[in-house]
C-alpha positions as MATLAB code, in Angstrom:
seq = 'XXXXXXXXXXXXXXXXXXXXXXXXXXXXXXXXXXXXXXXXXXXXXXXXXXXXXXXXXXXXXXXXXXXXXXXXXXXXXXXXXXXXXXXXXXXXXXXXXXXXXXXXXXXXXXXXXXXXXXXXXXXXXXXXXXXXXXXXXXXXXXXXXXXXXXXXXXXXXXXXXXXXXXXXXXXXXXXXXXXXXXXXXXXXXXXXXXXXXXXXXXXXXXXXXXXXXXXXXXXXXXXXXXXXXXXXXXXXXXXXXXXXXXXXXXXXXXXXXXXXXXXXXXXXXXXXXXXXXXXXXXXXXXXXXXXXXXXXXXXXXXXXXXXXXXXXXXXXXXXXXXXXXXXXXXXXXXXXXXXXXXXXXXXXXXXXXXXXXXXXXXXXXXXXXXXXXXXXXXXXXXXXXXXXXXXXXXXXXXXXXXXXXXXXXXXXXX';
ca = [
     106.473   97.574   83.616;
     108.826  100.526   84.217;
     109.854  102.371   87.302;
     108.030  105.312   86.803;
     104.881  103.492   86.206;
     104.889  101.303   89.261;
     105.426  104.605   91.016;
     102.016  105.769   89.342;
     100.245  102.288   90.210;
     101.395  102.781   93.905;
     100.004  106.187   94.521;
      97.043  105.614   92.918;
      96.625  102.672   94.749;
      97.272  104.661   98.276;
      94.742  107.947   97.184;
      92.182  106.089   95.198;
      91.911  102.774   97.000;
      88.667  102.278   95.107;
      89.828  103.716   91.957;
      86.982  106.351   91.894;
      88.661  109.667   90.630;
      90.901  106.911   87.934;
      87.570  106.165   87.034;
      85.824  109.583   86.166;
      89.421  110.974   84.920;
      89.055  108.379   81.947;
      85.315  108.884   81.647;
      85.438  112.954   81.390;
      88.517  112.876   79.472;
      87.583  111.203   76.459;
      86.312  111.813   72.792;
      83.683  114.864   72.060;
      81.496  111.699   70.880;
      81.488  110.251   74.467;
      81.327  113.972   75.818;
      77.568  113.960   74.326;
      76.672  110.418   75.304;
      77.346  111.568   78.953;
      75.362  114.599   77.985;
      72.258  112.389   76.937;
      72.637  110.114   79.466;
      72.665  112.769   82.177;
      71.947  116.112   81.602;
      73.353  116.934   85.080;
      76.478  115.639   84.466;
      76.583  117.204   80.750;
      76.188  120.620   81.963;
      79.551  119.990   84.098;
      81.326  118.612   82.171;
      83.913  121.425   81.514;
      84.083  121.366   85.438;
      84.573  117.393   85.730;
      87.244  117.991   83.181;
      89.135  120.035   84.881;
      89.326  118.055   88.212;
      90.685  115.026   85.896;
      93.375  117.665   84.946;
      93.930  118.786   88.289;
      93.804  114.859   89.303;
      96.571  113.628   86.648;
      98.697  116.706   87.618;
      98.758  115.712   90.910;
      99.700  111.957   90.401;
     102.362  113.735   87.634;
     104.031  115.592   90.755;
     103.922  112.765   93.307;
     105.742  110.656   91.036;
     108.657  113.130   90.351;
     108.998  113.699   93.962;
     109.047  110.172   94.594;
     111.673  109.963   91.161;
     114.181  112.813   92.248;
     113.454  113.382   96.294;
     113.796  110.056   97.616;
     116.903  109.003   96.564;
     118.297  112.019   97.759;
     116.820  111.438  101.197;
     113.941  113.008  101.301;
     110.334  111.742  102.516;
     108.457  114.932  100.200;
     104.893  114.165  101.157;
     104.227  117.045  104.019;
     106.176  119.562  102.705;
     104.777  122.558  100.899;
     103.398  121.533   97.605;
     104.624  124.282   95.802;
     108.438  124.255   97.146;
     108.538  120.505   96.018;
     107.280  121.672   92.606;
     110.123  124.225   92.668;
     112.688  121.834   94.126;
     112.027  119.471   90.983;
     112.105  122.249   88.609;
     116.019  122.494   90.431;
     116.573  119.198   89.736;
     115.721  119.172   86.645;
     118.108  121.817   85.294;
     121.121  120.354   87.383;
     120.917  122.693   90.220;
     120.849  119.795   93.020;
     122.793  121.811   95.608;
     119.675  124.676   95.534;
     117.273  122.107   95.943;
     118.059  120.780   99.044;
     118.280  124.092  100.256;
     115.223  125.126   99.425;
     113.858  122.036  100.857;
     115.824  122.280  104.014;
     113.639  125.047  104.330;
     110.845  123.670  105.051;
     111.851  122.077  108.553;
     113.506  125.363  110.278;
     112.549  129.371  110.765;
     108.973  130.382  109.493;
     108.450  126.718  109.180;
     109.814  125.226  112.236;
     106.066  124.578  113.500;
     106.834  121.273  110.982;
     109.756  119.370  113.711;
     107.379  121.087  116.694;
     104.258  118.818  115.162;
     106.457  116.025  114.714;
     107.458  115.991  118.212;
     103.716  116.465  119.399;
     102.938  113.354  117.190;
     105.277  111.487  118.703;
     104.381  112.466  122.270;
     101.066  111.136  121.654;
     101.514  107.329  119.930;
     100.417  104.890  121.927;
      97.888  107.091  123.747;
      93.891  106.319  124.432;
      94.519  102.817  125.574;
      95.126  103.191  129.247;
      98.663  102.140  128.997;
     100.450  104.044  130.640;
     103.914  102.351  130.460;
     103.370  101.974  126.724;
     102.609  105.571  125.889;
     105.019  106.720  128.115;
     107.599  105.469  126.080;
     106.727  107.825  123.371;
     106.653  110.945  125.491;
     110.253  110.067  126.715;
     111.290  109.821  122.912;
     109.291  113.038  121.966;
     111.201  114.740  125.018;
     114.798  113.624  123.356;
     113.793  114.934  120.066;
     112.511  118.390  121.547;
     116.588  118.532  122.178;
     116.986  117.488  118.798;
     114.612  120.501  117.477;
     116.304  123.020  119.746;
     119.857  121.905  118.360;
     118.826  121.851  114.507;
     117.394  125.283  115.103;
     120.281  126.750  116.792;
     122.501  124.586  113.722;
     124.270  122.221  115.774;
     123.489  119.439  113.433;
     126.450  117.315  114.821;
     123.660  116.679  117.625;
     120.234  116.781  115.796;
     121.324  114.312  113.432;
     122.303  111.278  115.940;
     119.224  112.079  118.125;
     116.911  111.822  114.769;
     118.776  108.433  114.019;
     118.053  106.763  117.681;
     114.425  107.848  117.804;
     113.685  106.953  114.168;
     114.938  102.805  115.135;
     113.449  103.455  118.212;
     110.032  104.298  117.083;
     110.178  101.073  114.389;
     111.082   98.997  117.169;
     108.656   99.764  119.387;
     105.468   99.546  116.969;
     106.914   96.533  114.780;
     107.849   94.024  117.687;
     111.461   94.868  117.836;
     112.346   94.892  113.905;
     114.974   97.838  113.045;
     114.702  100.757  110.216;
     118.090  100.711  109.646;
     119.440   96.630  109.478;
     119.832   95.042  106.186;
     119.157   91.292  107.897;
     116.199   89.563  108.798;
     115.021   91.806  111.608;
     114.083   94.503  109.368;
     110.875   96.187  109.614;
     108.674   95.958  106.699;
     107.719   99.538  106.444;
     105.332   98.979  103.413;
     101.464  100.020  103.720;
      99.930  100.351  100.579;
      97.064  102.402  101.316;
      99.322  105.318  103.053;
     100.892  107.206  100.703;
     104.022  107.755  102.690;
     104.576  104.068  103.321;
     103.708  102.837   99.604;
     107.265  100.812   98.352;
     108.564  103.490   96.467;
     108.730  105.819  100.077;
     109.647  104.666  103.055;
     110.855  101.174  102.089;
     112.877  103.136   99.457;
     114.393  105.658  102.059;
     115.093  102.604  104.425;
     117.449  101.547  102.152;
     119.546  105.045  101.383;
     119.858  105.322  105.206;
     120.806  102.111  105.881;
     123.778  102.125  103.216;
     127.026  100.752  104.280;
     130.304  103.167  104.746;
     133.224  100.573  104.597;
     135.851  103.796  105.219;
     136.012  106.683  106.846;
     134.922  109.053  104.352;
     133.536  113.324  104.719;
     131.276  112.947  101.949;
     128.154  113.960  103.612;
     126.405  110.561  103.570;
     122.933  110.064  105.006;
     124.388  106.801  106.165;
     123.422  106.010  109.863;
     126.236  103.370  110.259;
     128.367  105.866  109.068;
     127.207  108.792  111.568;
     127.056  106.056  114.495;
     130.771  104.614  113.785;
     132.156  107.003  113.034;
     132.934  106.380  109.449;
     131.281  109.861  107.818;
     132.563  112.940  109.217;
     130.770  115.707  107.210;
     127.302  114.458  108.522;
     126.224  117.850  110.036;
     124.698  120.101  108.080;
     121.389  121.701  107.663;
     120.286  119.700  104.961;
     120.993  116.165  106.258;
     119.514  117.232  109.476;
     116.061  118.489  107.407;
     116.075  115.590  105.736;
     115.856  113.338  108.514;
     113.287  115.377  109.643;
     111.131  114.947  106.837;
     111.569  110.895  107.546;
     111.260  110.858  111.003;
     107.580  112.882  109.981;
     106.907  110.053  107.784;
     107.594  107.114  109.789;
     105.620  108.961  112.597;
     102.589  108.726  110.213;
     103.324  105.020  109.611;
     103.419  104.332  113.359;
     100.063  105.986  114.438;
      97.981  102.776  113.122;
     100.612  100.521  114.672;
     101.249  101.993  117.865;
      97.569  101.899  118.353;
      97.224   97.983  117.597;
      99.995   97.730  119.601;
      97.886  100.057  122.909;
      95.218   97.705  122.150;
      96.951   94.531  122.229;
      98.370   95.533  125.658;
      95.334   96.636  127.058;
      93.463   93.415  126.042;
      96.237   90.810  127.373;
      96.107   93.027  130.129;
      91.919   92.869  130.860;
      92.633   89.251  130.129;
      95.059   88.735  133.191;
      92.868   90.390  135.595;
      89.617   89.044  134.361;
      87.878   87.616  137.516;
      90.256   89.621  139.822;
      87.984   91.479  142.348;
      88.430   94.471  144.059;
      90.011   98.142  143.283;
      93.405   99.268  142.260;
      95.053  101.832  144.403;
      93.410  104.843  142.039;
      89.668  103.090  143.041;
      89.230  101.466  139.703;
      87.964   98.179  139.218;
      90.629   95.766  138.258;
      88.750   93.580  136.149;
      87.953   96.160  133.778;
      86.761   94.323  130.820;
      84.112   96.265  128.075;
      84.994   99.169  130.889;
      86.278  101.145  127.808;
      83.714  100.225  125.152;
      81.168  100.320  127.677;
      81.935  103.939  128.761;
      82.213  105.125  124.942;
      78.756  104.465  124.306;
      77.437  105.332  127.270;
      79.041  108.960  125.910;
      77.339  108.719  123.161;
      73.877  107.970  124.328;
      74.378  110.779  126.676;
      75.456  113.508  124.368;
      72.398  112.140  121.840;
      69.870  112.640  124.238;
      70.899  116.122  124.920;
      70.768  116.658  121.261;
      66.974  115.097  120.553;
      65.807  116.902  124.055;
      67.345  120.396  122.267;
      65.691  119.727  119.424;
      62.383  118.310  120.312;
      61.591  119.558  123.908;
      61.824  116.114  125.638;
      64.163  112.956  125.571;
      63.239  110.241  123.495;
      62.845  106.517  124.701;
      64.202  104.968  121.553;
      67.362  105.828  121.236;
      68.598  102.481  122.345;
      66.756   99.868  120.115;
      65.670  102.667  117.390;
      68.448  105.426  116.596;
      70.709  102.948  118.194;
      70.431   99.656  116.346;
      72.403   96.014  117.662;
      75.126   97.528  114.620;
      75.905  100.691  116.379;
      76.740   98.343  119.772;
      79.374   95.724  118.011;
      80.847   98.952  115.896;
      81.460  100.110  119.695;
      82.969   96.890  120.473;
      80.330   95.380  122.157;
      78.290   91.791  121.750;
      75.313   92.142  119.861;
      73.173   91.044  122.631;
      74.413   94.227  123.814;
      72.706   94.574  127.092;
      72.266   98.608  127.441;
      69.605   99.740  129.262;
      67.597  102.951  129.208;
      64.721  105.093  131.482;
      63.426  108.270  131.581;
      62.347  109.633  134.722;
      58.266  109.804  135.219;
      58.482  113.787  134.983;
      60.165  113.674  131.863;
      63.397  115.610  133.321;
      65.624  113.025  133.446;
      67.307  110.279  130.855;
      69.784  107.706  131.700;
      71.721  104.547  130.105;
      73.362  101.350  132.279;
      74.950   98.211  130.864;
      76.401   95.265  133.273;
      79.747   94.521  132.073;
      81.062   91.160  131.281;
      82.348   91.280  135.330;
      79.401   92.090  136.672;
      79.761   95.720  137.498;
      77.522   98.308  136.293;
      78.355  101.649  134.464;
      75.690  104.376  133.457;
      76.007  107.542  132.356;
      72.492  110.225  132.955;
      71.397  113.685  131.220;
      69.032  116.384  132.983;
      67.117  119.409  132.866;
      68.613  121.735  135.307;
      67.980  125.668  136.024;
      71.071  126.544  133.691;
      70.847  124.084  131.375;
      71.414  120.074  131.078;
      73.558  118.338  133.821;
      75.698  115.444  133.367;
      75.885  112.008  136.055;
      78.048  109.126  135.840;
      78.310  106.206  137.637;
      79.684  103.084  138.741;
      78.711  100.286  141.165;
      77.796   96.470  142.069;
      74.129   97.092  141.193;
      72.674   99.478  138.588;
      71.143  102.951  139.498;
      67.666  102.390  141.222;
      66.090  105.688  139.732;
      67.174  108.890  138.296;
      70.150  111.101  139.976;
      67.250  113.145  142.148;
      66.066  109.495  143.389;
      69.206  108.043  143.899;
      71.334  110.962  144.495;
      73.873  108.809  146.813;
      74.689  106.252  144.161;
      75.061  108.998  141.157;
      76.601  112.104  143.179;
      76.731  115.065  142.272;
      76.315  116.592  139.330;
      79.603  116.456  137.221;
      81.392  114.107  139.629;
      83.698  111.543  138.082;
      83.633  108.438  139.332;
      87.501  106.673  139.637;
      86.140  103.927  136.917;
      85.413  106.785  134.918;
      88.931  108.793  135.237;
];
């Protein structure tokens, strides 16, 4: 199998893992006899054969375009998949005609001026890596990295590429290390991070892993060749790295790295949360913020309670009353396990005798109770949240002290 074929197969696996688009493309791009057969088998498909054929042609064209981008742009240090398709295709055409400098200049324009939103987007995406699991220390690392990348962005916009490039290098290495257990982007040794995920387009073998080789090249002697090598820049061996094109190339790779890192950071934050929950298991009392120290299952329980609360209001808007079968009817055991709760989830629901309030509660594994309620108010729906050592004793009207004021947020829900 030649290299081009390999590229095509990698792209297919990432964009069409189940092979559905490929199957459709093969099915409609057949002989006239087969088209007649399709028409007999299904008149609706037969009538739309021309439309399906157009989709097949477009699918093939996209595969070819992506393949060319990998073949021509990645060896030049570009991660091509987040840039404007027309600009990428024009750059490929320029490269095919030997106009390499023009191609690089064209793509560099994707990362500054009117397109500076791309560098801003990268910084924003870095700032939220590791968020959502209430692991402030871990998430804080990425907020710090985003701050430094903001400086790199300012330098890039000002044309200070001698400053933007090393800053981007440092943060690329740091991001990889933070999500890959200390393994690195630039090294060639045993501590090299595995950047291949065949299910993500940016991290198929022909993209990030290939770029890892480009940027990890050694520069054994001092030169002014404009190399992308991080080694050459960091160790003073490359004296002409400070160009607009080089800085833009680094932004494109950083953008791809962040896309690869997002699920990795989420898994690491989840692991840290689970480790913390395990360490706090059985510890009584609350922390300085008033939150229970042993908060196992709190996150999953709160998410499900919020879903039930929203669903209850939605059904009431539609039918004029609260449903009494949301738990066990509309939401079955599989919905609770999908939310991270055990199959025997223990979720309970009640509706007040006057039909004006519906509430849900659950005892977590630590013996602490969380609850959420929704009720009819003069100006629409009201929402209440609850946290306590026992289940709520009635609706927010009948147990006002426990539920608190409407829209109050108990510490454990913060």
